C-alpha atoms as an extended CHARMM CRD file, in Angstrom:
* protein
*
        67  EXT
         1         1  UNK       CA             99.2170000000      139.7190000000      126.3140000000  PROA      1               0.0000000000
         2         2  UNK       CA             98.2380000000      141.1400000000      122.6160000000  PROA      2               0.0000000000
         3         3  UNK       CA             98.2000000000      138.6230000000      119.5840000000  PROA      3               0.0000000000
         4         4  UNK       CA            100.8390000000      140.2770000000      118.1750000000  PROA      4               0.0000000000
         5         5  UNK       CA            103.7320000000      140.4190000000      120.3200000000  PROA      5               0.0000000000
         6         6  UNK       CA            102.4240000000      136.0450000000      120.9830000000  PROA      6               0.0000000000
         7         7  UNK       CA            102.7940000000      135.6170000000      117.9080000000  PROA      7               0.0000000000
         8         8  UNK       CA            106.6830000000      137.5690000000      117.5160000000  PROA      8               0.0000000000
         9         9  UNK       CA            107.7180000000      135.4960000000      120.5970000000  PROA      9               0.0000000000
        10        10  UNK       CA            109.7580000000      132.5040000000      119.1940000000  PROA      10              0.0000000000
        11        11  UNK       CA            111.8940000000      129.8030000000      121.3270000000  PROA      11              0.0000000000
        12        12  UNK       CA            115.4730000000      130.1650000000      120.8140000000  PROA      12              0.0000000000
        13        13  UNK       CA            117.9180000000      128.5130000000      123.3320000000  PROA      13              0.0000000000
        14        14  UNK       CA            121.2550000000      131.0630000000      123.8870000000  PROA      14              0.0000000000
        15        15  UNK       CA            123.8110000000      128.0480000000      123.0100000000  PROA      15              0.0000000000
        16        16  UNK       CA            127.2470000000      130.5780000000      124.3340000000  PROA      16              0.0000000000
        17        17  UNK       CA            127.4390000000      129.2730000000      127.6680000000  PROA      17              0.0000000000
        18        18  UNK       CA            128.1210000000      125.9710000000      125.9090000000  PROA      18              0.0000000000
        19        19  UNK       CA            131.4950000000      124.8770000000      124.0960000000  PROA      19              0.0000000000
        20        20  UNK       CA            131.0730000000      125.0220000000      121.1400000000  PROA      20              0.0000000000
        21        21  UNK       CA            132.8020000000      121.6680000000      120.2920000000  PROA      21              0.0000000000
        22        22  UNK       CA            130.0600000000      119.9500000000      122.1620000000  PROA      22              0.0000000000
        23        23  UNK       CA            127.1010000000      121.9450000000      121.1470000000  PROA      23              0.0000000000
        24        24  UNK       CA            128.6710000000      120.4090000000      117.5020000000  PROA      24              0.0000000000
        25        25  UNK       CA            128.5820000000      116.8360000000      118.7200000000  PROA      25              0.0000000000
        26        26  UNK       CA            125.5930000000      116.8190000000      119.7720000000  PROA      26              0.0000000000
        27        27  UNK       CA            123.9860000000      118.1750000000      116.5090000000  PROA      27              0.0000000000
        28        28  UNK       CA            125.7400000000      115.3400000000      114.9760000000  PROA      28              0.0000000000
        29        29  UNK       CA            124.4310000000      112.6770000000      116.9070000000  PROA      29              0.0000000000
        30        30  UNK       CA            120.7060000000      114.4670000000      116.7360000000  PROA      30              0.0000000000
        31        31  UNK       CA            121.1980000000      114.7440000000      113.2980000000  PROA      31              0.0000000000
        32        32  UNK       CA            122.4180000000      110.7900000000      113.0640000000  PROA      32              0.0000000000
        33        33  UNK       CA            119.5290000000      109.1490000000      114.5520000000  PROA      33              0.0000000000
        34        34  UNK       CA            117.1370000000      111.1740000000      112.8170000000  PROA      34              0.0000000000
        35        35  UNK       CA            118.5490000000      109.7840000000      109.4030000000  PROA      35              0.0000000000
        36        36  UNK       CA            118.5740000000      106.5110000000      110.9270000000  PROA      36              0.0000000000
        37        37  UNK       CA            114.9880000000      106.5090000000      111.7540000000  PROA      37              0.0000000000
        38        38  UNK       CA            114.4390000000      107.7230000000      108.3190000000  PROA      38              0.0000000000
        39        39  UNK       CA            115.7770000000      105.0610000000      106.7440000000  PROA      39              0.0000000000
        40        40  UNK       CA            114.1900000000      102.1400000000      108.6560000000  PROA      40              0.0000000000
        41        41  UNK       CA            111.2320000000      104.1790000000      107.8170000000  PROA      41              0.0000000000
        42        42  UNK       CA            112.3990000000      103.7830000000      104.4910000000  PROA      42              0.0000000000
        43        43  UNK       CA            113.1930000000      100.6080000000      104.2830000000  PROA      43              0.0000000000
        44        44  UNK       CA            109.7030000000       99.1850000000      105.8210000000  PROA      44              0.0000000000
        45        45  UNK       CA            107.6100000000      101.1170000000      102.8980000000  PROA      45              0.0000000000
        46        46  UNK       CA            110.5980000000       98.9980000000      100.2610000000  PROA      46              0.0000000000
        47        47  UNK       CA            109.4810000000       96.2070000000      102.1220000000  PROA      47              0.0000000000
        48        48  UNK       CA            106.2720000000       96.9090000000      101.6940000000  PROA      48              0.0000000000
        49        49  UNK       CA            106.1420000000       98.2430000000       98.0430000000  PROA      49              0.0000000000
        50        50  UNK       CA            108.0630000000       94.5560000000       97.4480000000  PROA      50              0.0000000000
        51        51  UNK       CA            105.2580000000       92.5690000000       99.1000000000  PROA      51              0.0000000000
        52        52  UNK       CA            102.3490000000       94.7790000000       97.3220000000  PROA      52              0.0000000000
        53        53  UNK       CA            104.2570000000       93.8300000000       93.1910000000  PROA      53              0.0000000000
        54        54  UNK       CA            104.5310000000       90.3350000000       94.2530000000  PROA      54              0.0000000000
        55        55  UNK       CA            101.3490000000       90.2690000000       95.4850000000  PROA      55              0.0000000000
        56        56  UNK       CA             99.8890000000       92.5420000000       92.5930000000  PROA      56              0.0000000000
        57        57  UNK       CA            101.6610000000       89.8710000000       89.9160000000  PROA      57              0.0000000000
        58        58  UNK       CA             99.9740000000       87.0400000000       91.6960000000  PROA      58              0.0000000000
        59        59  UNK       CA             97.0770000000       87.6560000000       91.5970000000  PROA      59              0.0000000000
        60        60  UNK       CA             97.5200000000       89.4070000000       87.8720000000  PROA      60              0.0000000000
        61        61  UNK       CA             99.0110000000       86.0120000000       87.0800000000  PROA      61              0.0000000000
        62        62  UNK       CA             96.2800000000       83.6710000000       88.6720000000  PROA      62              0.0000000000
        63        63  UNK       CA             93.6270000000       85.5860000000       86.9760000000  PROA      63              0.0000000000
        64        64  UNK       CA             95.2690000000       85.2870000000       83.4600000000  PROA      64              0.0000000000
        65        65  UNK       CA             94.7030000000       81.8160000000       84.8160000000  PROA      65              0.0000000000
        66        66  UNK       CA             91.2840000000       82.1260000000       85.0780000000  PROA      66              0.0000000000
        67        67  UNK       CA             90.0420000000       84.3410000000       82.9170000000  PROA      67              0.0000000000
C-alpha cells in the first residue's frame, strides 16, 4: 500500500443506519460523561492547589517566625 493511500484513508462510521434521535442521545451521553470526568479532574486539581497554598503559607509564616 502506498504511503499516500495510507495517509488519506480515515476512519469514519456511517451512522445513517441508526435513528437520528439515537445518535443525538448517544452523543449527548458521551459529552455528559466527558464533561463529568473533566469536572472531576478539575476538582482534584483545585484541591491540590488549595493544599499547596495552605502549605506554602504555613511554611512562609514559619520562616518569618524563625528568621
